[in-house]
N, C-alpha and C positions, 0 to 999 in steps of 0.2 A: 503492500498501499504507500510506504514512503517513496518508493521510485515512482511511483503513478504519480504521488502528490507533486513529485519535483519535476517531473515531466510537465506536467499541467501547469507547475507554476513557471516554467520557462516558456509556453507557449503564450500564457497571459502577458508575461514580461515583454517578449518581443513585440506583442500587439498593441505596447505602450500600455497597459494596465497597471496601476498600481494599487496598495492597499489592500490589498485583498485577503480574504478569509483566510486561517490558517489551513494547512492542507488536511487535516482530520477535522472535518465538518460534521456534527452531529444533527439529530431530529430536533435537538432545541433551538440550535440555531437556524435552522431552515424552517421551523413553526413561527420563530420569531419573524424572521423576513416577512413570511406569510401574512402574517397578524400585522404587522408593518403598514403592508400593501393594502389590506381589507381597511384599516382606518383612514385611509385615503381614496377611498372609493368613489368614482366620479358620476356624474348624474348620468351619463351615458349608460350606467349598469341599469337604469331603469328602461331600458332597451331591451335587456336581454333576461330570459327566463332559463337558464342553463348552467349545468354544472361543469366544473373544468378541475381535472385531475392534474397532479403531479406526484411523479415516482422520481425519486432520490436515490436508488439502488438500496444500498445496507442501510442508509438513513431512514427509508420509511416511505410511505406514500399519504399522501394529503388529497382532500376535495373541497374547491370552493363552489359554494351554491350561490348562485343570483336569482334574487327573488325580490321583486317590487322595489329594485332600485337599493337594496341591503344586500350585502354578501357576508355568509357565514363560513365558517374553516371547520371541518370534522376530519379526524385521522381516518385512512385508509382510503382505496381508491371506489368511489361509487360506479354501481354498474350501470346507471345512467349519465356517467360523463359523455358529454358532447364531444371532448376533446381531451387528449392527455400529452403532459409534457415530459418526456423523460431526460434525465440526466445523471450524471453521477453526481453526489454530495457537493464537491468543490463547486464544479461549473453552476449547480442549480442555486446555492446560495450568491454566486457571483451575480447571475442573472437576476435572480430577484432582487439584490440589494442595488442595481443598476450600475453595478462595475462592469458588468460586460453585457454589451446589446445581445439579445436572443438570436437574432438575424445572424451576427455573427458567430455564435456559438453552433448553431445550425450549420452555417456553411462550412464550418470547420470541422464538422460532425462530431461534435461534442454534446450536442442536445437533439432531440428526434421529438416527432410530431407526429400524432395519429390522431384520426377524425377529423373533426371541423377544423382546418387548417384556418380558416378565416378569423374563426373565434380565437385560436391561440395568438394571431398574430395582431388582434386586438386587446391583447392581454395589458399592455403598457397605457392604452387608454382607458380600460374600464376600471384598472387598479395601477394608477401610476405609481412608479418608482421613486426613490428619493432623488436621484439623479436620471438623467437621460442622454444617451449619445443623439448629437442632431441626425447620424445617418440611420438611427433606429427608424423604422418606417411608422408613420401616425396613418390610422385608419379615417376616412373621411367618407360622406356621403353627399352629393349636391344634385339637383335636379337638373338635368340636360337634355331639350328637346322631348319633354314630358315623361323622360325616363330618371328614376331616383338611381344615381351611377354610384357605385362601390369604388374607392381607389386609395392606393398606398402613396403617402407623400414622404420624402425624406430629403435631406439637404438645406441648403439655406434658400430662403426664400428672396427673389432679387438675383439670384445666380442665373446663368442661362439655362431657360428651362427645356427638360426633357420629357416628353411624353413615351412610354412604354405599351406596345401594344402586343398581347399575347395571340396565341394560334385557336384553332378550332380546338374545344373541349377543354382548353386550359383555363387559368385565371392570370392576373397579376403576379400571382406569387410564381409562376414561371420565369420571372425576370429578376429574382432577389440577387444574383450574382451581380446582375448587371446595376439595379438599384445601389448594392453596397457599394460597389466601384465608384460610380458615376457621383455619387451624392458627397463624395469627396469636396466637389468644387463645382456641382450643378442642382439645381433645382429639379427632382425627380419625380415624377407621378407615373404610377404603375395603374394601369386601370382595369377593371372586370368590364369588358364589352358588354354593351346590353343584352341579354340571352344567357349570360354567362356569369358565375362565380355568384357574389352576394348582390349583383345589379338586378333591377327588375327585370322580367323576362315578356317583353312584347311579342304578342301572336300575331306576326305579321313577316312577311320575306324581310331577310337579315342578310342584305347583299351588301355589296361595296358602298353603293350610292348612298344608302341609307346609315352607314356606318360613317363616311365621311360627313355627311350632314350632321350627325350626333357628336362627332369630333370637334366641328366647329362650335356648336353650340356650347360642349365640355371648355373648350378654352374660354368661350365668352362668359360662362358663369365662373369661370376663376379669375377674369379679367386678364386673360393673357393673349395680348396681341398676336403672337407667333409663338413656336418652340421647332426644336429640334425633334422629328418623331423615328422612335427604334422600332421596328416591327417583326415578330416571327411569325412564320408560316401564314394562316389567315390574317395575322396582324400585320404583315406586311403589305399585303395586299390592300388592308384597309389605308396604310400609311400612302401608297401610290396613288390610290383614289384621291384622299384629301390633296397630296399635293399636285394632282392633275386637276381638281376642283376648285379648290381654294390655296392657290399657291402663296397669297399673300400672308397666309397663316402657317406658312413652312417656312424653316430655315433650313435644314440639312435633312437627308432622309437615309436611314439607314435599315437594308431591308436584307434581313438572316432568313436564309431559305424560304423567299416569300412563296405563295399559292401564288401559281399566275395562270391563266387561262389554257387549259389543253389544246393544243394545236391537234393532235391524233387522240386515239383510246377513247372517241365519243360513241362509241358503237350503242351503249347503254341509256344514251340521251332520253329515247323515246320512253323506256321505261319509267327512267327516273321524273320524267314529267307527269308521269300517271300517279305516280306514287304521292300522296299528301303529307306532308310534314305533321298534320294534326293527328294522324294517326299514333304519334307518340304520345298522344293521350292515354292510349292502352298500357298496361302493366308490362315494362319489359324488364326483367331482373338482369342484371350484369354481374358478373362474378369478379371480387378484388383480384384473384389470381389471373384472369384473362387480362385485365387492364394492365395489370404489369407487365406481363406477356408482351403488350402491345408496345409500350413505352419500352421496354428494353429493345425492343426490335428498331425503333429509331435512331438507336445510336449506334455508331460503329463500334465503339469498345463500351459495352454499360458496364463494365467494372469502373469506369472513371468516374461514373456517376454514384453517390454512395445508395446503398439499397434502401437505406431510412428514407432519402429522396425521393426514391422510386415509389416507397408505400405511402408516404405523404401527398404524391401527386395522385396515387390512383383512390385513395382514400377521398380526396376533394372530387375526381370525376364523379366518381360513385355517389357520392353524398347529391350533389347537382343532378345527375342524370336520373336518380329516383324518384324526382318531381316530374309530374306531367309537364310542365312549363318548361323546365329545363329540357326533356328529350325534345319536345317542339320545337325549341330554339336550335338545339344541336341539329337537328334533322332541315330545319330551314337553312341554316348557315353552310351545311354540307351540301346540301341541294343546289344551293346558288353559285358554292366553288366549283361544281362539276359543270354546270349548265352554261358557264359564262362563255358567252361567244368570244371565238378567238379574232374574227373579223369582221368587217361590215362598220357602217357608221358607228354603233357602239361598241365594236368588237375590241377587246383590249388590246392586241397587238398593233392594231391600226391607230390606237390612240396614244401610245405609251410613245412614240417620239414628240410629241407635243409636251414632255414633261420639262418645266423649265429649272427645277429645284437641282441642287448638288446632290447626287444618289451614289451611296455604296453599297454593292449588292456582294454579299457573301453565301456561298453554294458550300454543299457538303460532298465530298467524294464517294461516299456511302449511304447519299440520302435516296430513299426508295419513295418517298412520297415526293418530294421536288427535285428530279434528276438534275443531275449537272449540266446534261445537256441543254436547260434553259440557259444557261450563261452565254452560250452561241447567239441565241436569239435576242436577248439583252444587250449584247454587245453590240449587233447590228442595228436596232433601235436605237440606243443611246450610247453613241459611239464616245461620248463625253464622260460617262458615268465610268465610275471606277468597279470592276468585276475581281472578285479573291474567289478563288477553289482551295478550301481545306480539304486535302485528297484524304486524309486520314480521320473525318468526322462525319457525322449523321446530320440528323433534321433540327438539333436543336445547339448549335454551337457558343450560346451563351452560358450553358450546362458543362457541356463535353470539353470547351477548349476555352475557357472563360479568360484566363490572361491573355491570350493572343487576339480574341476577339475584343475587349476591351481597350487592347494597345492601339488596332487599327481603327476604333472607332474614338479614340480621343487623337490620333493623328489626324482622322478623317474631319473631327469638328474644328481644329485648328485651323483648317484650309489650306 
């Protein structure tokens, strides 16, 4: 145990954290930290009626119950817990005392989340710590284009704004590595697009034009004249559409394996048009292990991504997909991706050359969802754009190759 403590102290010292609890942290210290958090329960807790569990290895487990704006603490892990935070005692104490950001510990593999990940991310807003790292995300909701929209905010307001746009079936949490990196010197906003995560789920076609209009309204709601946009997969397509329709609202575009209109393999288009997304209202159970299997398949090397992160992402997908509106939204968005016209007046590839904003495209050499062959078509349509191929990467470069991805993004933002 002493060796483990020394290793953890070394990690935290290199991260610039000082004054940590001693390496041997017991149940009393963690319970005291939890009770101190409960004493600062925010007004936002009135919006929640859920249990949040904490497991700290040998130190024990506790459950915080949120009811009617009040929080109570009990020993043990409740079977009703909507979310559970796991960590070793030393890290748990440091996170609860505000000495280490929970996102930092999660990205370093020292803290794990299961269940409702959005609830776990909202911990610091519901039960504020004594001190808070500016890069630690704050959870907000704002009305944009009639949609109550959830987003994570990190960094310093007034710094260059960056909006992060997730892919199909994901949430803003899929950009936690990017949020943590860029928030050192940017104002970062990771949204849950309409229909996904904690945002409202309108029953309507979820095509790029709609998302672009919503994003312009989102920027209006936050009084941001313009912003850099970074999108992964479907989020990359949303970023491009926003650049095409609202160029004055966009600074620079970063497209990470963006979903682009298929030029071939459209034989099933007729059948897809017949199948209505509203059929998603019917129950459609999805097994957690199957979701994990699909997630693993989109990485060139799944071992680069902690298994805990895979499980957390699968938990969030299963949770949202378990709701009728969540399923309908998923099928609406997937349908629009497949059916988008490649050519013609409204065709994506015929419109793409009119993009005015500077753009950086990153494709993965082992991405079966967005094959690297798309890079050739992008270079032809946008000869001034920058195209990069990560030969040993899959569909989510911000998680699989975060250092390389973020170094390129920073270089590109500097112009």
